[in-house]
C-alpha positions as CSV (number, residue, x, y, z in Angstrom):
1,M,-33.6,67.3,43.8
2,R,-30.8,68.8,41.8
3,I,-30.1,66.6,38.8
4,L,-27.5,66.6,36.1
5,V,-28.9,65.1,32.9
6,T,-26.3,64.1,30.3
7,G,-27.4,63.9,26.7
8,G,-30.5,65.8,27.5
9,A,-30.9,67.4,24.1
10,G,-31.6,64.0,22.5
11,F,-34.9,62.2,22.1
12,I,-35.3,60.4,25.4
13,G,-33.3,62.9,27.4
14,S,-35.3,65.9,26.3
15,N,-38.6,64.1,27.0
16,F,-37.3,63.2,30.5
17,I,-36.3,66.8,31.2
18,R,-39.7,68.0,30.2
19,H,-41.3,65.3,32.2
20,L,-39.5,66.2,35.4
21,L,-40.0,69.9,35.1
22,A,-43.8,69.4,34.5
23,R,-44.2,67.1,37.5
24,D,-41.8,68.3,40.2
25,P,-41.9,72.0,40.9
26,H,-38.9,71.6,43.3
27,C,-36.4,69.9,41.0
28,T,-33.6,71.8,39.2
29,L,-31.9,70.4,36.1
30,V,-28.6,71.0,34.3
31,N,-28.4,69.5,30.8
32,L,-24.9,68.6,29.6
33,D,-24.9,67.8,25.9
34,K,-22.2,67.8,23.2
35,L,-24.9,68.6,20.5
36,T,-23.7,66.0,18.0
37,Y,-25.9,65.4,14.9
38,A,-28.8,64.0,17.0
39,G,-28.7,66.6,19.8
40,N,-31.1,69.4,19.1
41,L,-31.8,72.3,21.5
42,E,-35.1,72.9,19.6
43,N,-36.3,69.7,21.5
44,L,-36.3,71.9,24.6
45,A,-37.3,75.3,23.3
46,D,-40.4,75.3,25.4
47,V,-38.4,75.0,28.7
48,E,-35.3,77.0,27.9
49,G,-36.7,80.0,29.8
50,D,-37.5,78.0,32.9
51,P,-35.3,79.2,35.8
52,R,-35.1,75.6,37.0
53,Y,-33.3,74.5,33.8
54,R,-29.8,75.3,32.5
55,F,-27.9,74.0,29.4
56,V,-24.2,73.4,29.3
57,K,-22.5,72.4,26.0
58,G,-19.9,69.8,26.4
59,S,-18.9,66.1,26.3
60,I,-19.1,63.5,29.0
61,C,-15.5,62.5,27.9
62,D,-14.2,65.9,29.1
63,V,-12.9,65.0,32.6
64,E,-12.3,68.6,33.7
65,L,-15.7,69.8,32.6
66,V,-17.6,66.9,34.2
67,D,-15.6,67.4,37.4
68,E,-16.3,71.1,37.5
69,L,-20.0,70.5,37.0
70,L,-20.3,67.8,39.6
71,G,-18.4,70.1,42.0
72,E,-21.5,72.3,42.0
73,G,-23.3,69.6,44.0
74,F,-26.0,67.3,42.6
75,D,-28.4,64.8,44.2
76,A,-28.3,62.6,41.1
77,I,-27.0,62.2,37.6
78,V,-28.9,60.5,34.8
79,N,-26.8,59.4,31.8
80,F,-28.6,59.5,28.5
81,A,-25.5,60.6,26.5
82,A,-24.8,57.9,23.9
83,E,-24.2,57.2,20.3
84,S,-27.3,55.0,19.7
85,H,-27.9,54.1,16.1
86,V,-27.0,50.5,15.1
87,D,-26.4,51.3,11.4
88,R,-24.0,54.1,12.2
89,S,-22.1,51.7,14.6
90,I,-21.7,49.2,11.8
91,Q,-20.3,51.8,9.5
92,D,-17.9,53.2,12.1
93,A,-17.7,52.0,15.7
94,R,-15.1,54.4,17.0
95,A,-17.5,57.1,18.2
96,F,-19.6,54.5,20.0
97,V,-16.6,53.2,22.0
98,E,-15.5,56.8,22.8
99,T,-18.9,58.1,24.0
100,N,-20.6,55.0,25.3
101,V,-17.6,53.3,27.0
102,L,-15.0,56.0,27.8
103,G,-17.6,58.7,28.4
104,T,-19.5,56.5,30.8
105,G,-16.2,55.6,32.5
106,T,-15.5,59.3,33.0
107,L,-18.9,59.9,34.6
108,L,-18.5,56.9,36.9
109,E,-15.0,57.9,38.0
110,V,-15.9,61.6,38.7
111,C,-19.1,60.5,40.5
112,R,-17.0,58.3,42.7
113,R,-14.6,61.1,43.5
114,R,-17.3,63.7,44.0
115,R,-19.5,61.2,46.1
116,V,-22.6,61.8,44.0
117,P,-25.5,60.2,45.9
118,R,-27.0,58.5,42.9
119,M,-26.4,57.7,39.2
120,L,-28.8,56.3,36.7
121,Q,-27.2,54.6,33.7
122,V,-29.7,54.4,30.9
123,S,-29.1,51.4,28.7
124,T,-30.9,49.2,26.2
125,D,-32.4,45.7,25.7
126,E,-30.0,45.2,22.8
127,V,-27.2,44.3,25.3
128,Y,-29.0,40.9,25.7
129,G,-28.7,40.0,22.0
130,S,-31.4,38.3,20.0
131,L,-34.3,36.1,21.2
132,G,-36.0,33.2,19.5
133,P,-39.7,33.1,18.9
134,T,-40.6,32.6,22.6
135,G,-39.4,33.9,26.0
136,R,-38.3,37.3,27.4
137,F,-35.1,38.7,28.7
138,T,-35.0,39.1,32.5
139,E,-32.5,41.2,34.4
140,E,-30.5,38.0,35.0
141,S,-30.2,37.1,31.3
142,P,-26.6,37.0,30.1
143,L,-25.3,39.9,28.0
144,S,-24.7,38.8,24.4
145,P,-24.6,41.9,22.2
146,N,-24.5,41.5,18.4
147,S,-23.7,45.0,17.1
148,P,-20.9,47.4,17.9
149,Y,-23.6,49.7,19.4
150,A,-25.0,47.0,21.7
151,A,-21.4,45.9,22.7
152,S,-20.5,49.5,23.7
153,K,-23.6,49.8,25.8
154,A,-23.0,46.4,27.4
155,A,-19.4,47.5,28.2
156,A,-20.8,50.6,29.9
157,D,-23.2,48.6,31.9
158,L,-20.4,46.3,33.1
159,L,-18.4,49.3,34.1
160,A,-21.3,50.7,36.1
161,A,-21.9,47.3,37.8
162,A,-18.2,47.1,38.6
163,Y,-18.1,50.6,40.2
164,F,-20.9,49.5,42.4
165,R,-19.3,46.3,43.5
166,T,-15.8,47.7,43.8
167,Y,-16.4,51.2,45.2
168,G,-19.9,51.0,46.4
169,L,-20.9,53.7,43.9
170,P,-24.7,54.2,44.1
171,V,-25.5,53.4,40.5
172,I,-28.6,51.9,39.0
173,I,-28.9,50.4,35.4
174,T,-32.0,50.6,33.4
175,R,-32.6,48.7,30.1
176,S,-35.5,49.7,27.9
177,S,-37.1,48.3,24.8
178,N,-37.6,50.3,21.6
179,N,-38.9,53.8,22.3
180,Y,-41.1,55.9,20.1
181,G,-42.8,59.3,20.4
182,P,-42.2,63.0,19.7
183,Y,-38.7,64.5,19.0
184,Q,-37.2,61.2,17.9
185,F,-34.4,61.7,15.3
186,P,-35.8,60.5,12.0
187,E,-33.1,57.9,11.3
188,K,-34.9,55.6,13.8
189,V,-37.5,53.3,12.3
190,V,-40.8,54.9,13.5
191,P,-40.0,58.5,12.6
192,L,-38.2,57.4,9.5
193,F,-41.3,55.6,8.3
194,I,-43.6,58.4,9.3
195,T,-41.6,61.2,7.7
196,N,-41.0,59.2,4.5
197,A,-44.7,58.4,4.2
198,L,-45.6,62.1,4.7
199,A,-43.1,63.0,1.9
200,G,-44.4,60.3,-0.4
201,E,-41.1,58.4,-0.2
202,G,-40.6,54.7,0.2
203,L,-40.4,53.1,3.6
204,P,-37.1,51.1,3.7
205,L,-37.8,47.8,5.5
206,Y,-34.9,45.5,6.3
207,G,-35.1,41.9,4.9
208,D,-38.5,40.2,5.3
209,G,-39.7,42.8,7.8
210,L,-40.5,40.1,10.4
211,H,-38.0,41.3,13.0
212,V,-39.9,41.8,16.2
213,R,-39.5,44.7,18.7
214,D,-41.2,45.5,21.9
215,W,-42.5,49.1,21.6
216,L,-42.4,51.5,24.6
217,H,-43.8,55.1,24.4
218,V,-41.2,57.6,25.6
219,E,-43.6,59.0,28.2
220,D,-44.0,55.6,29.8
221,H,-40.2,55.3,29.8
222,C,-39.8,58.7,31.4
223,E,-42.3,57.8,34.2
224,A,-40.4,54.6,34.9
225,L,-37.0,56.4,35.0
226,A,-38.4,59.0,37.4
227,L,-39.7,56.3,39.7
228,I,-36.5,54.3,39.6
229,L,-34.4,57.5,40.2
230,K,-36.5,58.1,43.4
231,N,-37.0,54.5,44.7
232,G,-34.7,52.1,42.9
233,R,-32.1,50.0,44.7
234,H,-28.5,50.9,44.2
235,G,-26.6,48.2,42.3
236,D,-29.8,46.9,40.7
237,T,-30.8,46.6,37.1
238,Y,-34.4,47.2,35.9
239,N,-36.0,46.2,32.6
240,I,-38.5,48.8,31.1
241,G,-40.6,47.3,28.4
242,G,-43.9,48.3,26.7
243,N,-45.4,44.8,26.5
244,S,-46.2,45.7,22.8
245,E,-44.4,43.3,20.5
246,R,-44.9,44.1,16.8
247,A,-43.1,42.9,13.6
248,N,-41.5,45.8,11.8
249,I,-43.7,45.2,8.7
250,D,-46.8,45.6,10.9
251,V,-45.5,48.9,12.3
252,A,-45.0,50.1,8.7
253,R,-48.5,49.0,7.6
254,L,-50.1,50.7,10.7
255,I,-48.3,54.0,9.9
256,L,-49.4,53.9,6.3
257,R,-53.0,53.1,7.4
258,V,-53.1,56.0,9.8
259,L,-51.9,58.3,7.0
260,G,-54.1,56.8,4.4
261,K,-51.2,55.7,2.3
262,P,-50.8,52.4,0.3
263,D,-48.7,49.5,1.5
264,S,-46.9,49.7,-1.9
265,L,-44.8,52.4,-0.3
266,I,-43.0,49.6,1.6
267,V,-39.6,48.9,0.0
268,H,-37.7,45.7,1.2
269,V,-34.0,46.5,1.4
270,K,-31.0,44.3,2.0
271,D,-31.0,43.2,5.6
272,R,-28.8,44.8,8.3
273,L,-25.6,43.0,9.2
274,G,-26.0,41.0,12.4
275,H,-29.7,42.0,12.6
276,D,-31.3,40.7,15.9
277,R,-34.5,38.9,15.1
278,R,-36.5,39.6,18.3
279,Y,-36.3,41.6,21.5
280,A,-38.7,41.3,24.4
281,L,-38.3,42.3,28.0
282,D,-39.7,40.7,31.2
283,T,-40.7,43.8,33.4
284,N,-42.1,41.8,36.3
285,K,-39.3,43.1,38.7
286,L,-40.2,46.8,38.0
287,E,-43.9,46.1,38.3
288,R,-43.5,44.1,41.5
289,E,-41.1,46.3,43.3
290,L,-42.0,49.8,42.2
291,G,-45.6,49.4,40.9
292,W,-44.8,50.6,37.4
293,R,-46.7,49.5,34.3
294,P,-46.8,50.9,30.8
295,R,-50.0,52.9,30.2
296,V,-49.9,53.9,26.5
297,V,-51.5,51.5,24.1
298,F,-49.2,51.1,21.1
299,E,-51.8,51.8,18.4
300,T,-53.0,54.9,20.3
301,G,-49.5,56.1,21.0
302,L,-48.4,55.5,17.4
303,Q,-51.4,57.5,16.0
304,E,-50.5,60.4,18.3
305,T,-46.9,60.2,17.2
306,V,-47.9,60.3,13.5
307,R,-50.0,63.4,14.2
308,W,-47.1,65.0,16.0
309,Y,-44.7,64.6,13.1
310,G,-47.5,65.7,10.7
311,A,-47.8,68.9,12.7
312,H,-44.1,69.5,13.2
313,E,-42.7,69.3,9.7
314,A,-40.6,72.5,10.4
315,W,-38.8,70.4,13.0
316,W,-37.9,67.3,11.0
317,R,-37.7,68.6,7.4
318,P,-34.4,70.4,7.9
319,I,-32.9,67.4,9.8
320,K,-33.5,65.2,6.7
321,E,-31.5,67.4,4.4
322,G,-27.8,68.1,4.1
323,D,-25.4,65.6,5.7
324,Y,-28.2,63.3,6.9
325,R,-29.5,63.0,3.4
326,E,-26.1,61.7,2.2
327,Y,-26.0,59.2,5.1
328,Y,-29.5,58.1,4.3
329,R,-28.7,57.4,0.7
330,K,-25.6,55.5,1.7
331,T,-27.6,53.3,4.1
332,Y,-30.8,52.7,2.1
333,G,-30.2,53.9,-1.5
334,D,-32.2,56.8,-3.0
335,L,-35.9,56.3,-2.3
336,S,-36.9,59.9,-3.0
337,R,-38.4,59.0,-6.3
338,F,-39.9,55.7,-5.2
339,S,-42.9,54.4,-7.0
340,P,-44.6,51.0,-6.6
341,Q,-43.1,49.9,-9.9
342,S,-39.5,50.5,-8.8
343,P,-37.3,47.4,-8.3
344,Q,-36.9,46.4,-4.7
345,L,-33.4,47.1,-3.4
346,Y,-31.9,43.6,-2.8
């Protein structure tokens, strides 16, 4: 297959490109990425010399560029390109509307005109909103997003579904639970906690820390996406979950235990606006129809992830300086000199 991957320099996209190149000697990939703050070509340094891989710098909102690329002829397009951090969407939602809604709309329209055989729209469980203490979201659950980020992804999903129903565009939507693993930008909770703990800084935990997420290793996610890309039904939606629900405070404690650090590094900060209490996905459809199940046990995967960040300080240390450091302070306060005696940031 010849595949266009958008947003391939980000966390999940780069892992997906590496996954396909390692497992399919016949596939060729073009990576279109704007290289915003979270896009990093170092994520793909190990494959940049592969003749089956090519990088193109640009935005999915650029109609002429997308049209020119798709004119080269592709068997499929996989759309990872998105603004994805909830806190940033709360501070300024405009970039999320532009990339996640208008950008996805551009891809859908050009795919329609160019008659691309298949498009995979990679989405999130956050479009469903917040769950109570029991139950799981199915693919039929109503969309009820609570953050600007989630709303922008829900809008993109609705556009994709409309293009299938109106034009017959062969598009498939996937919605995954919280991912973790190597090359994740350190503003997300797992790499943020790991890198802060490695640096001896406080781990900023929202509210009481009892918000529950279903954790999915990025390699399991990539395996599911490759399977859906090959065998999924056009017009369908597939939930991809890790079946590993954990409260955020338990994730923080596990990271500290792996690193031999004290729980006193946990700093409870003021809760996020509109913070969803719990996510959990029902993955029976994907398991039943395509035979996929997550394979990575959360505790094992998290230990491996901690070791990866410990061995790749040269990758994450520069990211946490400069502009990101100012954003971090604005979001959480200055925890660089945290000690167990410091006041908690309520």
